[in-house]
C-alpha positions as CSV (number, residue, x, y, z in Angstrom):
1,X,0.2,0.3,0.0
2,X,3.1,2.7,0.5
3,X,1.5,3.3,4.0
4,X,2.3,3.1,7.2
5,X,-0.7,1.2,9.1
6,X,-1.0,2.0,12.7
7,X,-3.4,0.3,15.1
8,X,-5.9,2.3,17.2
9,X,-8.5,2.1,20.3
10,X,-11.1,5.5,19.7
11,X,-12.9,6.3,22.5
12,X,-16.6,5.4,21.3
13,X,-20.2,6.6,22.1
14,X,-20.7,2.5,23.1
15,X,-17.2,1.8,24.4
16,X,-13.6,1.3,22.7
17,X,-13.5,1.5,18.7
18,X,-10.9,-0.8,17.1
19,X,-9.4,1.3,14.0
20,X,-6.6,0.7,11.2
21,X,-5.0,4.3,10.2
22,X,-3.1,3.7,6.8
23,X,-0.9,7.0,6.3
24,X,0.5,7.5,2.9
25,X,4.4,7.6,2.8
26,X,5.2,11.1,1.7
27,X,8.5,13.0,0.6
28,X,10.2,14.6,3.8
29,X,8.1,18.0,5.0
30,X,5.3,17.1,2.7
31,X,1.9,16.8,4.8
32,X,-1.0,14.4,3.9
33,X,-4.1,15.5,1.2
34,X,-6.3,14.9,4.5
35,X,-8.0,12.3,6.0
36,X,-10.3,9.7,4.3
37,X,-12.9,7.8,7.1
38,X,-14.0,4.8,5.5
39,X,-17.3,2.8,6.7
40,X,-17.2,-1.1,6.5
41,X,-20.6,-3.6,5.2
42,X,-22.9,-5.1,7.7
43,X,-21.6,-6.1,10.9
44,X,-24.1,-8.7,11.1
45,X,-23.3,-10.4,7.9
46,X,-19.6,-10.2,8.4
47,X,-18.5,-6.8,7.6
48,X,-15.2,-5.9,9.3
49,X,-12.6,-2.8,8.6
50,X,-10.6,-5.6,6.6
51,X,-12.9,-6.0,4.2
52,X,-11.2,-6.3,0.5
53,X,-13.5,-3.4,-0.7
54,X,-12.9,-1.2,2.1
55,X,-9.1,-2.0,2.1
56,X,-9.1,-1.1,-1.7
57,X,-10.9,2.2,-1.3
58,X,-8.2,2.8,1.7
59,X,-5.4,2.0,-0.7
60,X,-6.8,4.2,-3.5
61,X,-6.8,7.4,-0.9
62,X,-3.4,6.1,0.3
63,X,-1.9,6.2,-3.1
64,X,-3.4,9.8,-3.6
65,X,-2.0,11.1,-0.4
66,X,-4.4,10.9,2.3
67,X,-4.6,9.3,5.1
68,X,-7.3,6.6,5.8
69,X,-8.5,5.2,9.0
70,X,-10.9,1.9,9.1
71,X,-12.8,1.5,12.0
72,X,-14.8,-1.7,13.4
73,X,-18.6,-0.4,14.0
74,X,-19.8,-1.5,17.7
75,X,-19.8,-5.1,18.5
76,X,-17.2,-5.5,15.7
77,X,-14.0,-6.9,16.4
78,X,-12.4,-5.4,19.7
79,X,-14.8,-2.6,19.2
80,X,-17.5,-2.8,22.0
81,X,-20.8,-2.5,21.9
82,X,-23.6,-3.8,20.2
83,X,-25.5,-3.8,16.8
84,X,-27.9,-0.5,16.8
85,X,-28.9,-1.0,12.6
86,X,-27.5,2.2,12.0
87,X,-27.7,4.8,14.7
88,X,-24.9,3.7,17.1
89,X,-23.0,3.2,13.7
90,X,-23.6,6.5,12.8
91,X,-22.3,8.0,15.8
92,X,-19.4,5.1,15.9
93,X,-18.6,7.2,12.4
94,X,-18.7,10.7,13.8
95,X,-16.4,9.9,16.8
96,X,-14.1,8.3,14.9
97,X,-13.8,11.5,12.7
98,X,-14.1,13.8,15.1
99,X,-11.1,12.0,16.6
100,X,-9.3,11.4,13.7
101,X,-9.7,14.2,11.0
102,X,-8.7,17.5,12.0
103,X,-11.7,20.2,11.1
104,X,-8.9,22.4,9.5
105,X,-8.0,19.5,7.2
106,X,-9.6,18.3,4.3
107,X,-12.2,15.3,4.8
108,X,-13.1,12.4,2.8
109,X,-16.2,10.2,3.7
110,X,-16.2,7.0,2.4
111,X,-18.6,3.7,3.2
112,X,-19.6,0.5,1.5
113,X,-22.8,-1.5,1.6
114,X,-24.1,-0.7,4.9
115,X,-21.3,1.3,5.3
116,X,-22.2,3.2,2.3
117,X,-25.6,4.1,4.2
118,X,-24.0,5.3,7.3
119,X,-21.6,7.3,5.2
120,X,-24.6,9.0,3.7
121,X,-25.9,10.1,7.4
122,X,-22.6,11.3,8.5
123,X,-22.2,13.5,5.4
124,X,-25.8,14.3,6.3
125,X,-25.0,15.1,10.1
126,X,-21.9,17.0,9.1
127,X,-22.5,19.3,6.3
128,X,-22.9,23.0,7.2
129,X,-20.9,22.3,10.1
130,X,-17.5,21.4,8.1
131,X,-15.9,21.4,4.6
132,X,-16.2,17.5,3.0
133,X,-13.9,17.4,0.3
134,X,-14.3,14.1,-1.3
135,X,-17.8,11.5,-1.0
136,X,-17.6,7.8,-2.3
137,X,-20.6,5.2,-1.8
138,X,-19.7,2.0,-3.2
139,X,-22.3,-1.2,-3.2
140,X,-24.4,1.6,-1.4
141,X,-27.7,-0.5,0.6
142,X,-30.2,1.7,-0.9
143,X,-32.9,-1.6,-0.7
144,X,-32.4,-2.1,2.7
145,X,-31.8,0.9,4.3
146,X,-32.9,4.9,4.6
147,X,-29.6,6.0,2.4
148,X,-29.3,10.1,3.2
149,X,-29.5,12.1,-0.2
150,X,-26.5,13.6,-0.9
151,X,-26.7,18.0,-0.7
152,X,-26.8,19.0,-4.1
153,X,-23.6,21.1,-3.7
154,X,-21.8,17.9,-2.8
155,X,-22.8,16.0,-6.2
156,X,-19.5,17.3,-7.8
157,X,-17.4,15.8,-5.2
158,X,-19.5,12.7,-5.1
159,X,-18.7,9.2,-6.5
160,X,-21.4,6.1,-6.5
161,X,-20.2,3.0,-7.8
162,X,-22.3,0.5,-8.4
163,X,-21.7,-2.8,-9.8
164,X,-23.8,-4.1,-13.1
165,X,-25.2,-7.3,-11.7
166,X,-25.1,-6.9,-7.6
167,X,-27.3,-9.4,-6.4
168,X,-27.2,-7.9,-2.6
169,X,-28.5,-4.7,-3.2
170,X,-29.9,-4.4,-7.2
171,X,-28.5,-1.5,-9.4
172,X,-32.1,-0.4,-10.0
173,X,-32.8,0.2,-6.0
174,X,-29.6,2.6,-6.0
175,X,-30.9,4.3,-9.6
176,X,-34.2,5.0,-7.8
177,X,-32.2,6.8,-4.5
178,X,-30.0,8.4,-7.1
179,X,-32.8,9.3,-9.3
180,X,-34.5,12.1,-7.7
181,X,-31.3,14.0,-6.8
182,X,-30.4,13.7,-10.8
183,X,-26.8,12.0,-8.9
184,X,-24.8,10.5,-11.6
185,X,-24.2,6.2,-10.5
186,X,-21.3,5.4,-12.3
187,X,-21.7,1.5,-13.0
188,X,-19.4,-1.4,-13.4
189,X,-20.3,-3.8,-16.1
190,X,-20.7,-7.5,-15.2
191,X,-19.3,-6.2,-11.5
192,X,-21.1,-8.1,-8.8
193,X,-21.5,-6.6,-5.1
194,X,-17.7,-7.2,-3.9
195,X,-16.5,-6.4,-7.3
196,X,-14.5,-10.2,-7.6
197,X,-11.9,-9.8,-10.1
198,X,-12.8,-5.6,-10.4
199,X,-11.1,-4.9,-7.5
200,X,-8.2,-3.1,-9.9
201,X,-11.0,-1.1,-11.7
202,X,-12.8,-0.1,-8.7
203,X,-8.9,1.2,-6.9
204,X,-8.4,2.8,-10.0
205,X,-12.2,4.9,-10.3
206,X,-11.5,5.5,-6.8
207,X,-7.9,7.5,-7.7
208,X,-9.6,9.2,-10.4
209,X,-11.8,11.0,-7.8
210,X,-10.4,11.7,-4.9
211,X,-7.2,13.1,-7.2
212,X,-9.6,15.1,-9.2
């Protein structure tokens, strides 16, 4: 990943939050572009911060000079607490952002599947309170959860990626969510929910967006 990965334990609203911080290896004196905070898939279906899609998004951000913070939601791994249907998980993400993403530096918010739903709620909660430079939503769980609309002023800064043949969250559900907002969706032809065999393409799409 060309990065230094550090294990962290952050205080959270339900207790300890287990996290990994990937920091890019930069030239001496250079500073990271900002911090990307990335949320993982559904805790009750094996979702963790080491999910391959989450790692791919983190890797893309690091290669573009960003710090990338991945964390386990409450009840996952060493994170304390119990699954809370997205409510508590949003509080976990906001706590991670507050502690690891300085308010005076650029912030990127990203998530995969259930994590994209939580990330959308985090964007809604923080919009107007602090600048958000990039939003990345992958495999957005629009069929199962109330994904927040993306504020119009962030549309140009938002990348929504979905697999054409996603059998966990049908593409049609994401289009139904995006259509009223006139929010573009990038469709990966032949892609499934976990982008098997297409993670390099996913990484390149995220890198292109983060660098833009």
